[in-house]
N, C-alpha and C positions, 0 to 999 in steps of 0.2 A: 964316845962318850954311848953309853947304853939302855936300851929301855928296862926302865924300873917296872912298869906297869900298863897293859894294856886295861883303860877304862870302861870303853863300850865301842862298838863295832856297827858296822850295818851293810848288808851286801844287797846291791840291788840288781837283779836279776835281767831286769830290761837291759840297760847300760853297760852293764857286767863292769861295776865298780864295787869299790869297798872302801866306805869311809871309815876312820878310824881315832878313835881320842886315844891318847898315851900319854903317859909320863915318861921322861928321860933320870937319869940316875943324878941329882944334881936339883932337878925341879921341885921348887916349890910345892905343898902338898894341895894347896890351897889355888893353884893352876894347872893345866891339861895344855898340851896342842893336839890340835888336829888336822888330820891329813886325807887328799883323795887320792884313791892310784885302780887304773883299770888293770884287770886280772890280766891281759896280756905284759903288764910290767912284771909283775910278780912272777908269770912264767918265764919274763925272757932273765931274771934273776935266779930260776930255776927252784923254786918255791912254788908249790901247787896251795892252795890255802882253802880248797875248799875238797871236802872228803871224796865227793863226785870225779873231782880230778882225777884221781887212781882208778887206774886200769882192773886192779885185781878187787876194790871195790862191790865190781858188777858183779862179780862171781853169789852164786848160792853158797849158805852157809850152812855148815854140818853143824850137828850138834850129837854130844855123847847122850845115851838114855842108860842110865845107871840098869834101871829092871831089865833088859834085856841084855844091854852090854854092847851094843850096836852103838855106830853113829847113823844118824837119819838126817833127809836134807831137813834142816830147818826152815823158819819162813822166809819169804822173800824179801829181800830190805826193801826200803820204803826210800826212792831214790827220788821222790819228789819233795822230800827233807833233804834241804840244805842247812848243812852242818859249816862252820869256819873252823879249821885248826890253828887255834888261838898259839901254838908254839910255832908250826910253822909262820904266821904272822910275824910273831916276834922276829925269829930268826932275821923275813926279809926286812923288817924295819931296821935291825940294826947293824944288816951288810948294805941297805940302798943309805942312812944316813950317817954309817962307817965310812964310805966312801968322801963324801963330802958335808962336813958338819953344817956349812955355811948354808944348806938348803935346807936345814930345821925350819919346821915352820915356828912361829911366835908364841908364845905363851899366852892363854887366853884366863881368865877366870873361870872357875869350877863352878 
């Protein structure tokens, strides 16, 4: 069974957990599933769902300046802004629940 869509998610930086509401293929449109994971669990599976988890994201970005035909150092990225990579999150959910579908959370009204 595959994840059809991620409805919503919430990352808690203090507890380092992510709560996610999602729907599997075959689930009714009026219901969803909810689960909570430690980020260590996602990393154990090889999925880095936070953009800040990638070391290369901490490098300065160069921008092409058309007027001078040069690469110039761009603005320093804002690392305080935490973004969740929903593609990675979806892939993690597919693998996590693909191994044992009996662990799927129950459906709840949407």
